C-alpha positions as CSV (number, residue, x, y, z in Angstrom):
1,M,-0.7,12.3,-3.4
2,I,2.9,12.4,-2.2
3,S,4.2,15.9,-1.3
4,E,7.2,17.7,-2.8
5,E,8.9,17.7,0.6
6,Q,8.6,13.9,0.9
7,L,9.9,13.3,-2.7
8,D,12.8,15.7,-2.1
9,K,13.7,13.9,1.2
10,F,13.7,10.5,-0.7
11,R,15.8,11.9,-3.5
12,V,18.4,13.5,-1.3
13,S,18.8,10.5,1.0
14,G,18.9,8.0,-1.9
15,E,16.8,5.7,0.2
16,T,15.2,2.7,-1.6
17,I,11.4,3.2,-1.7
18,R,8.4,0.9,-2.4
19,V,5.6,2.1,-4.7
20,V,2.4,0.3,-3.9
21,R,0.1,0.4,-7.0
22,D,-2.5,-2.3,-6.1
23,G,-3.3,-5.1,-3.7
24,M,-0.7,-7.5,-5.2
25,E,2.8,-7.2,-3.7
26,V,4.4,-8.6,-6.8
27,N,3.3,-5.4,-8.7
28,D,5.2,-3.1,-6.3
29,V,8.0,-1.1,-7.7
30,H,11.3,-0.7,-5.7
31,G,13.9,1.9,-6.5
32,I,15.1,5.4,-5.8
33,V,13.5,8.7,-6.6
34,V,15.2,10.5,-9.5
35,A,12.8,13.3,-10.5
36,W,9.1,14.3,-10.5
37,D,6.6,16.8,-11.8
38,E,3.0,17.8,-10.9
39,S,1.6,14.4,-11.8
40,S,4.3,11.8,-12.0
41,V,7.5,10.5,-10.3
42,V,10.5,8.9,-12.0
43,I,12.0,5.9,-10.2
44,R,15.3,4.1,-11.0
45,R,14.9,0.5,-10.3
46,P,17.7,-1.8,-9.1
47,N,18.2,-3.1,-12.7
48,R,18.9,0.6,-13.6
49,R,15.7,0.9,-15.7
50,V,13.7,4.0,-15.2
51,V,9.9,4.0,-14.7
52,K,7.5,6.9,-14.6
53,L,4.7,6.5,-12.1
54,S,1.7,8.5,-11.0
55,R,2.0,10.5,-7.8
56,V,-1.3,9.1,-6.5
57,Y,0.3,5.8,-5.6
58,S,1.5,5.0,-2.1
59,Y,5.3,5.8,-1.6
60,A,7.1,4.5,1.4
61,P,10.6,3.4,2.4
62,V,11.3,-0.3,1.8
63,S,12.3,-0.6,5.5
64,E,8.7,0.1,6.5
65,E,6.0,-2.5,6.4
66,R,3.9,-2.7,3.2
67,V,0.6,-0.9,3.4
68,N,-2.2,-2.5,1.3
69,P,-4.2,0.3,-0.3
70,L,-7.3,-2.0,-0.6
71,E,-7.5,-2.6,3.1
72,D,-8.8,0.9,3.7
73,T,-11.5,0.7,1.1
74,E,-12.6,-2.8,2.2
75,S,-12.9,-1.8,5.9
76,N,-15.1,1.2,4.9
77,H,-17.6,-1.1,3.1
78,S,-17.9,-3.6,6.0
């Protein structure tokens, strides 16, 4: 789960982030952090629509390489 400090850093900087929800890159959400609570984060997408996502997803700047959440679980089963 992403920490309060990380979320606040993203909100203050206004940096575009990537939210990785599953193994398919097409399902990633790009946008800026607007608000959050104990269990969710509100992201404003480039088209100005707002989405509310779970904090358990992977949050990282768009400038960083995408991390596939399924790679960790697949490597543990091999």
